N, CA, C and O atoms as a Maestro MAE file, in Angstrom:
{
 s_m_m2io_version
 :::
 2.0.0
}

f_m_ct {
 s_m_title
 :::
 protein
 m_atom[228] {
  # First column is atom index #
  i_m_mmod_type
  r_m_x_coord
  r_m_y_coord
  r_m_z_coord
  i_m_residue_number
  s_m_chain_name
  s_m_pdb_residue_name
  s_m_pdb_atom_name
  i_m_atomic_number
  :::
  1 25 -20.577 -10.288 4.665 1 A "UNK " " N  " 7
  2 3 -21.269 -9.331 5.842 1 A "UNK " " CA " 6
  3 2 -20.780 -8.197 6.426 1 A "UNK " " C  " 6
  4 15 -20.003 -8.223 7.381 1 A "UNK " " O  " 8
  5 25 -21.219 -7.136 5.874 2 A "UNK " " N  " 7
  6 3 -20.828 -5.348 6.470 2 A "UNK " " CA " 6
  7 2 -20.476 -5.287 7.861 2 A "UNK " " C  " 6
  8 15 -21.106 -5.646 8.856 2 A "UNK " " O  " 8
  9 25 -19.054 -4.627 7.700 3 A "UNK " " N  " 7
  10 3 -19.088 -3.898 9.119 3 A "UNK " " CA " 6
  11 2 -19.262 -2.411 9.121 3 A "UNK " " C  " 6
  12 15 -19.762 -1.702 8.247 3 A "UNK " " O  " 8
  13 25 -18.617 -1.996 10.575 4 A "UNK " " N  " 7
  14 3 -18.574 -0.839 10.973 4 A "UNK " " CA " 6
  15 2 -17.365 -0.644 11.786 4 A "UNK " " C  " 6
  16 15 -17.077 -1.357 12.747 4 A "UNK " " O  " 8
  17 25 -16.793 0.173 11.438 5 A "UNK " " N  " 7
  18 3 -15.507 1.288 12.034 5 A "UNK " " CA " 6
  19 2 -15.848 2.429 12.359 5 A "UNK " " C  " 6
  20 15 -16.442 3.264 11.675 5 A "UNK " " O  " 8
  21 25 -15.591 2.478 13.101 6 A "UNK " " N  " 7
  22 3 -15.787 4.041 13.897 6 A "UNK " " CA " 6
  23 2 -14.212 4.875 14.446 6 A "UNK " " C  " 6
  24 15 -13.941 4.648 15.625 6 A "UNK " " O  " 8
  25 25 -13.550 5.477 13.942 7 A "UNK " " N  " 7
  26 3 -11.608 5.473 14.749 7 A "UNK " " CA " 6
  27 2 -11.844 6.195 16.088 7 A "UNK " " C  " 6
  28 15 -10.943 6.340 16.915 7 A "UNK " " O  " 8
  29 25 -13.732 6.862 16.345 8 A "UNK " " N  " 7
  30 3 -13.127 6.884 17.724 8 A "UNK " " CA " 6
  31 2 -13.204 5.778 18.735 8 A "UNK " " C  " 6
  32 15 -13.131 6.072 19.929 8 A "UNK " " O  " 8
  33 25 -13.366 4.334 18.298 9 A "UNK " " N  " 7
  34 3 -13.425 3.613 19.431 9 A "UNK " " CA " 6
  35 2 -12.126 2.664 19.730 9 A "UNK " " C  " 6
  36 15 -11.479 1.917 18.995 9 A "UNK " " O  " 8
  37 25 -12.030 2.952 20.905 10 A "UNK " " N  " 7
  38 3 -10.696 1.734 21.293 10 A "UNK " " CA " 6
  39 2 -9.916 1.361 21.051 10 A "UNK " " C  " 6
  40 15 -8.774 1.724 21.331 10 A "UNK " " O  " 8
  41 25 -10.525 -0.132 19.995 11 A "UNK " " N  " 7
  42 3 -9.550 -1.046 19.257 11 A "UNK " " CA " 6
  43 2 -10.749 -1.002 18.187 11 A "UNK " " C  " 6
  44 15 -11.830 -1.591 18.167 11 A "UNK " " O  " 8
  45 25 -10.149 -0.078 17.301 12 A "UNK " " N  " 7
  46 3 -9.748 0.360 15.971 12 A "UNK " " CA " 6
  47 2 -9.181 0.353 14.949 12 A "UNK " " C  " 6
  48 15 -9.577 0.250 13.788 12 A "UNK " " O  " 8
  49 25 -7.903 0.502 15.534 13 A "UNK " " N  " 7
  50 3 -7.090 -0.263 14.684 13 A "UNK " " CA " 6
  51 2 -7.162 -1.261 14.922 13 A "UNK " " C  " 6
  52 15 -8.122 -1.560 14.212 13 A "UNK " " O  " 8
  53 25 -6.835 -2.316 15.511 14 A "UNK " " N  " 7
  54 3 -7.048 -3.711 15.418 14 A "UNK " " CA " 6
  55 2 -7.877 -4.499 14.763 14 A "UNK " " C  " 6
  56 15 -7.705 -5.561 14.165 14 A "UNK " " O  " 8
  57 25 -8.835 -3.811 14.962 15 A "UNK " " N  " 7
  58 3 -9.938 -4.140 13.709 15 A "UNK " " CA " 6
  59 2 -9.905 -3.842 12.506 15 A "UNK " " C  " 6
  60 15 -10.136 -4.612 11.574 15 A "UNK " " O  " 8
  61 25 -9.661 -2.887 12.449 16 A "UNK " " N  " 7
  62 3 -9.324 -2.573 10.786 16 A "UNK " " CA " 6
  63 2 -8.045 -3.177 10.522 16 A "UNK " " C  " 6
  64 15 -8.028 -3.524 9.341 16 A "UNK " " O  " 8
  65 25 -6.380 -3.604 11.426 17 A "UNK " " N  " 7
  66 3 -5.642 -3.787 10.590 17 A "UNK " " CA " 6
  67 2 -6.284 -5.010 10.815 17 A "UNK " " C  " 6
  68 15 -5.345 -5.665 11.267 17 A "UNK " " O  " 8
  69 25 -7.731 -6.131 10.799 18 A "UNK " " N  " 7
  70 3 -7.714 -7.815 10.955 18 A "UNK " " CA " 6
  71 2 -8.751 -7.756 9.647 18 A "UNK " " C  " 6
  72 15 -8.872 -8.746 8.925 18 A "UNK " " O  " 8
  73 25 -9.483 -6.533 9.396 19 A "UNK " " N  " 7
  74 3 -10.050 -6.439 8.220 19 A "UNK " " CA " 6
  75 2 -9.181 -6.284 7.501 19 A "UNK " " C  " 6
  76 15 -9.169 -7.304 6.813 19 A "UNK " " O  " 8
  77 25 -8.139 -5.431 7.081 20 A "UNK " " N  " 7
  78 3 -7.409 -5.511 5.553 20 A "UNK " " CA " 6
  79 2 -6.800 -6.876 5.194 20 A "UNK " " C  " 6
  80 15 -6.795 -7.328 4.049 20 A "UNK " " O  " 8
  81 25 -6.019 -7.820 6.843 21 A "UNK " " N  " 7
  82 3 -6.878 -8.949 6.214 21 A "UNK " " CA " 6
  83 2 -6.339 -9.423 6.212 21 A "UNK " " C  " 6
  84 15 -5.150 -9.742 6.178 21 A "UNK " " O  " 8
  85 25 -8.166 -9.764 6.296 22 A "UNK " " N  " 7
  86 3 -9.488 -10.374 5.869 22 A "UNK " " CA " 6
  87 2 -9.553 -10.487 4.688 22 A "UNK " " C  " 6
  88 15 -9.611 -11.556 4.080 22 A "UNK " " O  " 8
  89 25 -9.551 -9.062 4.075 23 A "UNK " " N  " 7
  90 3 -9.691 -9.189 2.414 23 A "UNK " " CA " 6
  91 2 -8.029 -9.469 1.730 23 A "UNK " " C  " 6
  92 15 -7.908 -9.972 0.613 23 A "UNK " " O  " 8
  93 25 -7.167 -9.183 2.331 24 A "UNK " " N  " 7
  94 3 -5.724 -9.481 1.176 24 A "UNK " " CA " 6
  95 2 -6.406 -11.358 1.237 24 A "UNK " " C  " 6
  96 15 -6.614 -11.764 0.094 24 A "UNK " " O  " 8
  97 25 -6.783 -12.570 2.504 25 A "UNK " " N  " 7
  98 3 -7.182 -12.860 2.411 25 A "UNK " " CA " 6
  99 2 -7.617 -13.624 1.207 25 A "UNK " " C  " 6
  100 15 -7.109 -14.445 0.444 25 A "UNK " " O  " 8
  101 25 -9.337 -12.719 1.416 26 A "UNK " " N  " 7
  102 3 -9.573 -14.252 0.326 26 A "UNK " " CA " 6
  103 2 -9.069 -12.744 -1.596 26 A "UNK " " C  " 6
  104 15 -9.599 -12.789 -2.706 26 A "UNK " " O  " 8
  105 25 -8.384 -12.131 -1.291 27 A "UNK " " N  " 7
  106 3 -7.600 -12.078 -2.695 27 A "UNK " " CA " 6
  107 2 -6.596 -12.581 -2.856 27 A "UNK " " C  " 6
  108 15 -6.004 -12.498 -3.932 27 A "UNK " " O  " 8
  109 25 -6.133 -13.240 -1.826 28 A "UNK " " N  " 7
  110 3 -5.321 -14.611 -2.617 28 A "UNK " " CA " 6
  111 2 -5.968 -15.810 -2.809 28 A "UNK " " C  " 6
  112 15 -5.136 -16.621 -2.401 28 A "UNK " " O  " 8
  113 25 -7.049 -16.507 -3.220 29 A "UNK " " N  " 7
  114 3 -8.084 -16.775 -3.092 29 A "UNK " " CA " 6
  115 2 -8.812 -16.632 -4.554 29 A "UNK " " C  " 6
  116 15 -8.890 -17.365 -5.540 29 A "UNK " " O  " 8
  117 25 -9.343 -15.242 -4.192 30 A "UNK " " N  " 7
  118 3 -9.619 -14.577 -5.986 30 A "UNK " " CA " 6
  119 2 -8.398 -15.335 -6.379 30 A "UNK " " C  " 6
  120 15 -8.290 -16.549 -6.547 30 A "UNK " " O  " 8
  121 25 -7.344 -14.242 -6.518 31 A "UNK " " N  " 7
  122 3 -6.500 -14.876 -7.494 31 A "UNK " " CA " 6
  123 2 -6.037 -15.907 -8.431 31 A "UNK " " C  " 6
  124 15 -5.763 -15.915 -9.631 31 A "UNK " " O  " 8
  125 25 -6.042 -17.458 -6.743 32 A "UNK " " N  " 7
  126 3 -6.053 -18.127 -7.502 32 A "UNK " " CA " 6
  127 2 -6.573 -19.152 -8.349 32 A "UNK " " C  " 6
  128 15 -6.155 -19.968 -9.170 32 A "UNK " " O  " 8
  129 25 -7.946 -18.691 -7.684 33 A "UNK " " N  " 7
  130 3 -8.604 -18.961 -8.567 33 A "UNK " " CA " 6
  131 2 -9.635 -18.496 -10.067 33 A "UNK " " C  " 6
  132 15 -10.751 -18.704 -10.543 33 A "UNK " " O  " 8
  133 25 -8.830 -18.022 -10.249 34 A "UNK " " N  " 7
  134 3 -8.490 -16.743 -11.834 34 A "UNK " " CA " 6
  135 2 -7.433 -17.172 -12.435 34 A "UNK " " C  " 6
  136 15 -7.370 -17.254 -13.661 34 A "UNK " " O  " 8
  137 25 -6.371 -17.533 -11.553 35 A "UNK " " N  " 7
  138 3 -4.922 -18.016 -11.418 35 A "UNK " " CA " 6
  139 2 -5.088 -19.006 -12.670 35 A "UNK " " C  " 6
  140 15 -4.687 -18.682 -13.788 35 A "UNK " " O  " 8
  141 25 -5.865 -20.546 -12.338 36 A "UNK " " N  " 7
  142 3 -6.499 -21.577 -12.633 36 A "UNK " " CA " 6
  143 2 -7.259 -22.041 -13.801 36 A "UNK " " C  " 6
  144 15 -7.003 -23.056 -14.449 36 A "UNK " " O  " 8
  145 25 -8.676 -20.814 -14.119 37 A "UNK " " N  " 7
  146 3 -9.127 -20.523 -14.747 37 A "UNK " " CA " 6
  147 2 -8.285 -20.437 -16.151 37 A "UNK " " C  " 6
  148 15 -8.100 -21.248 -17.059 37 A "UNK " " O  " 8
  149 25 -7.811 -18.939 -15.894 38 A "UNK " " N  " 7
  150 3 -6.643 -18.710 -17.521 38 A "UNK " " CA " 6
  151 2 -5.524 -20.079 -17.844 38 A "UNK " " C  " 6
  152 15 -4.784 -20.534 -18.715 38 A "UNK " " O  " 8
  153 25 -5.823 -20.228 -17.005 39 A "UNK " " N  " 7
  154 3 -3.721 -21.771 -17.062 39 A "UNK " " CA " 6
  155 2 -5.089 -22.568 -17.982 39 A "UNK " " C  " 6
  156 15 -4.642 -22.943 -19.066 39 A "UNK " " O  " 8
  157 25 -6.915 -22.986 -17.799 40 A "UNK " " N  " 7
  158 3 -7.286 -23.750 -18.370 40 A "UNK " " CA " 6
  159 2 -7.806 -23.274 -19.451 40 A "UNK " " C  " 6
  160 15 -8.315 -24.137 -20.166 40 A "UNK " " O  " 8
  161 25 -7.856 -22.317 -19.792 41 A "UNK " " N  " 7
  162 3 -8.087 -22.023 -21.071 41 A "UNK " " CA " 6
  163 2 -6.795 -22.136 -21.737 41 A "UNK " " C  " 6
  164 15 -6.533 -23.007 -22.567 41 A "UNK " " O  " 8
  165 25 -5.876 -21.083 -21.284 42 A "UNK " " N  " 7
  166 3 -4.778 -21.967 -22.686 42 A "UNK " " CA " 6
  167 2 -4.589 -23.353 -23.304 42 A "UNK " " C  " 6
  168 15 -4.245 -23.603 -24.459 42 A "UNK " " O  " 8
  169 25 -4.977 -24.499 -21.978 43 A "UNK " " N  " 7
  170 3 -4.389 -25.721 -22.122 43 A "UNK " " CA " 6
  171 2 -6.066 -26.204 -22.978 43 A "UNK " " C  " 6
  172 15 -5.977 -26.806 -24.048 43 A "UNK " " O  " 8
  173 25 -6.933 -26.007 -22.628 44 A "UNK " " N  " 7
  174 3 -8.338 -25.886 -23.392 44 A "UNK " " CA " 6
  175 2 -8.878 -25.498 -24.152 44 A "UNK " " C  " 6
  176 15 -9.705 -26.170 -24.768 44 A "UNK " " O  " 8
  177 25 -8.665 -24.468 -24.365 45 A "UNK " " N  " 7
  178 3 -8.830 -23.304 -25.707 45 A "UNK " " CA " 6
  179 2 -10.742 -23.371 -25.290 45 A "UNK " " C  " 6
  180 15 -11.326 -23.367 -24.206 45 A "UNK " " O  " 8
  181 25 -11.194 -23.422 -26.576 46 A "UNK " " N  " 7
  182 3 -12.982 -23.043 -26.783 46 A "UNK " " CA " 6
  183 2 -13.069 -24.071 -26.064 46 A "UNK " " C  " 6
  184 15 -12.557 -23.373 -25.189 46 A "UNK " " O  " 8
  185 25 -13.213 -25.046 -25.569 47 A "UNK " " N  " 7
  186 3 -13.878 -25.716 -24.936 47 A "UNK " " CA " 6
  187 2 -14.078 -25.562 -23.494 47 A "UNK " " C  " 6
  188 15 -15.119 -25.879 -22.917 47 A "UNK " " O  " 8
  189 25 -12.593 -24.848 -22.691 48 A "UNK " " N  " 7
  190 3 -12.439 -23.932 -21.353 48 A "UNK " " CA " 6
  191 2 -13.702 -23.058 -21.150 48 A "UNK " " C  " 6
  192 15 -14.265 -22.775 -20.092 48 A "UNK " " O  " 8
  193 25 -14.118 -22.573 -22.859 49 A "UNK " " N  " 7
  194 3 -14.879 -20.929 -22.671 49 A "UNK " " CA " 6
  195 2 -16.296 -21.222 -22.935 49 A "UNK " " C  " 6
  196 15 -17.144 -20.403 -22.583 49 A "UNK " " O  " 8
  197 25 -16.664 -22.424 -23.581 50 A "UNK " " N  " 7
  198 3 -17.607 -23.235 -23.727 50 A "UNK " " CA " 6
  199 2 -18.500 -23.417 -22.684 50 A "UNK " " C  " 6
  200 15 -19.687 -23.091 -22.677 50 A "UNK " " O  " 8
  201 25 -17.465 -24.292 -21.249 51 A "UNK " " N  " 7
  202 3 -18.319 -24.991 -20.566 51 A "UNK " " CA " 6
  203 2 -17.615 -23.489 -19.022 51 A "UNK " " C  " 6
  204 15 -17.779 -23.753 -17.831 51 A "UNK " " O  " 8
  205 25 -16.989 -22.252 -19.429 52 A "UNK " " N  " 7
  206 3 -16.845 -21.459 -18.316 52 A "UNK " " CA " 6
  207 2 -18.489 -20.772 -18.640 52 A "UNK " " C  " 6
  208 15 -19.206 -20.488 -17.681 52 A "UNK " " O  " 8
  209 25 -18.850 -20.606 -19.723 53 A "UNK " " N  " 7
  210 3 -19.873 -19.864 -20.015 53 A "UNK " " CA " 6
  211 2 -21.046 -20.006 -19.644 53 A "UNK " " C  " 6
  212 15 -21.827 -19.148 -19.234 53 A "UNK " " O  " 8
  213 25 -21.297 -21.902 -19.883 54 A "UNK " " N  " 7
  214 3 -21.751 -23.043 -19.042 54 A "UNK " " CA " 6
  215 2 -22.218 -22.664 -18.045 54 A "UNK " " C  " 6
  216 15 -23.423 -22.420 -18.118 54 A "UNK " " O  " 8
  217 25 -21.840 -22.536 -17.286 55 A "UNK " " N  " 7
  218 3 -20.809 -22.940 -15.589 55 A "UNK " " CA " 6
  219 2 -21.339 -20.964 -14.940 55 A "UNK " " C  " 6
  220 15 -21.944 -20.784 -13.882 55 A "UNK " " O  " 8
  221 25 -20.897 -19.766 -15.919 56 A "UNK " " N  " 7
  222 3 -21.031 -19.059 -14.980 56 A "UNK " " CA " 6
  223 2 -22.350 -18.227 -15.938 56 A "UNK " " C  " 6
  224 15 -23.320 -17.675 -15.419 56 A "UNK " " O  " 8
  225 25 -22.120 -18.303 -17.194 57 A "UNK " " N  " 7
  226 3 -23.496 -17.449 -18.239 57 A "UNK " " CA " 6
  227 2 -24.854 -18.090 -17.391 57 A "UNK " " C  " 6
  228 15 -25.997 -17.791 -17.740 57 A "UNK " " O  " 8
  :::
 }
 m_bond[227] {
  # First column is bond index #
  i_m_from
  i_m_to
  i_m_order
  :::
  1 1 2 1
  2 2 3 1
  3 3 4 2
  4 3 5 1
  5 5 6 1
  6 6 7 1
  7 7 8 2
  8 7 9 1
  9 9 10 1
  10 10 11 1
  11 11 12 2
  12 11 13 1
  13 13 14 1
  14 14 15 1
  15 15 16 2
  16 15 17 1
  17 17 18 1
  18 18 19 1
  19 19 20 2
  20 19 21 1
  21 21 22 1
  22 22 23 1
  23 23 24 2
  24 23 25 1
  25 25 26 1
  26 26 27 1
  27 27 28 2
  28 27 29 1
  29 29 30 1
  30 30 31 1
  31 31 32 2
  32 31 33 1
  33 33 34 1
  34 34 35 1
  35 35 36 2
  36 35 37 1
  37 37 38 1
  38 38 39 1
  39 39 40 2
  40 39 41 1
  41 41 42 1
  42 42 43 1
  43 43 44 2
  44 43 45 1
  45 45 46 1
  46 46 47 1
  47 47 48 2
  48 47 49 1
  49 49 50 1
  50 50 51 1
  51 51 52 2
  52 51 53 1
  53 53 54 1
  54 54 55 1
  55 55 56 2
  56 55 57 1
  57 57 58 1
  58 58 59 1
  59 59 60 2
  60 59 61 1
  61 61 62 1
  62 62 63 1
  63 63 64 2
  64 63 65 1
  65 65 66 1
  66 66 67 1
  67 67 68 2
  68 67 69 1
  69 69 70 1
  70 70 71 1
  71 71 72 2
  72 71 73 1
  73 73 74 1
  74 74 75 1
  75 75 76 2
  76 75 77 1
  77 77 78 1
  78 78 79 1
  79 79 80 2
  80 79 81 1
  81 81 82 1
  82 82 83 1
  83 83 84 2
  84 83 85 1
  85 85 86 1
  86 86 87 1
  87 87 88 2
  88 87 89 1
  89 89 90 1
  90 90 91 1
  91 91 92 2
  92 91 93 1
  93 93 94 1
  94 94 95 1
  95 95 96 2
  96 95 97 1
  97 97 98 1
  98 98 99 1
  99 99 100 2
  100 99 101 1
  101 101 102 1
  102 102 103 1
  103 103 104 2
  104 103 105 1
  105 105 106 1
  106 106 107 1
  107 107 108 2
  108 107 109 1
  109 109 110 1
  110 110 111 1
  111 111 112 2
  112 111 113 1
  113 113 114 1
  114 114 115 1
  115 115 116 2
  116 115 117 1
  117 117 118 1
  118 118 119 1
  119 119 120 2
  120 119 121 1
  121 121 122 1
  122 122 123 1
  123 123 124 2
  124 123 125 1
  125 125 126 1
  126 126 127 1
  127 127 128 2
  128 127 129 1
  129 129 130 1
  130 130 131 1
  131 131 132 2
  132 131 133 1
  133 133 134 1
  134 134 135 1
  135 135 136 2
  136 135 137 1
  137 137 138 1
  138 138 139 1
  139 139 140 2
  140 139 141 1
  141 141 142 1
  142 142 143 1
  143 143 144 2
  144 143 145 1
  145 145 146 1
  146 146 147 1
  147 147 148 2
  148 147 149 1
  149 149 150 1
  150 150 151 1
  151 151 152 2
  152 151 153 1
  153 153 154 1
  154 154 155 1
  155 155 156 2
  156 155 157 1
  157 157 158 1
  158 158 159 1
  159 159 160 2
  160 159 161 1
  161 161 162 1
  162 162 163 1
  163 163 164 2
  164 163 165 1
  165 165 166 1
  166 166 167 1
  167 167 168 2
  168 167 169 1
  169 169 170 1
  170 170 171 1
  171 171 172 2
  172 171 173 1
  173 173 174 1
  174 174 175 1
  175 175 176 2
  176 175 177 1
  177 177 178 1
  178 178 179 1
  179 179 180 2
  180 179 181 1
  181 181 182 1
  182 182 183 1
  183 183 184 2
  184 183 185 1
  185 185 186 1
  186 186 187 1
  187 187 188 2
  188 187 189 1
  189 189 190 1
  190 190 191 1
  191 191 192 2
  192 191 193 1
  193 193 194 1
  194 194 195 1
  195 195 196 2
  196 195 197 1
  197 197 198 1
  198 198 199 1
  199 199 200 2
  200 199 201 1
  201 201 202 1
  202 202 203 1
  203 203 204 2
  204 203 205 1
  205 205 206 1
  206 206 207 1
  207 207 208 2
  208 207 209 1
  209 209 210 1
  210 210 211 1
  211 211 212 2
  212 211 213 1
  213 213 214 1
  214 214 215 1
  215 215 216 2
  216 215 217 1
  217 217 218 1
  218 218 219 1
  219 219 220 2
  220 219 221 1
  221 221 222 1
  222 222 223 1
  223 223 224 2
  224 223 225 1
  225 225 226 1
  226 226 227 1
  227 227 228 2
  :::
 }
}
């Protein structure tokens, strides 16, 4: 969902800080998923790649 921030708003700094924290949490979630995918591909090789191709392709 898109949000609109206006620097002129009284609560801009608070809302902007909250926005930045949200993005960090999302990034951490993505990082964890990517680490799991890489670990599985390293362990299972082509089998994992084929599975991910079918799942996401």
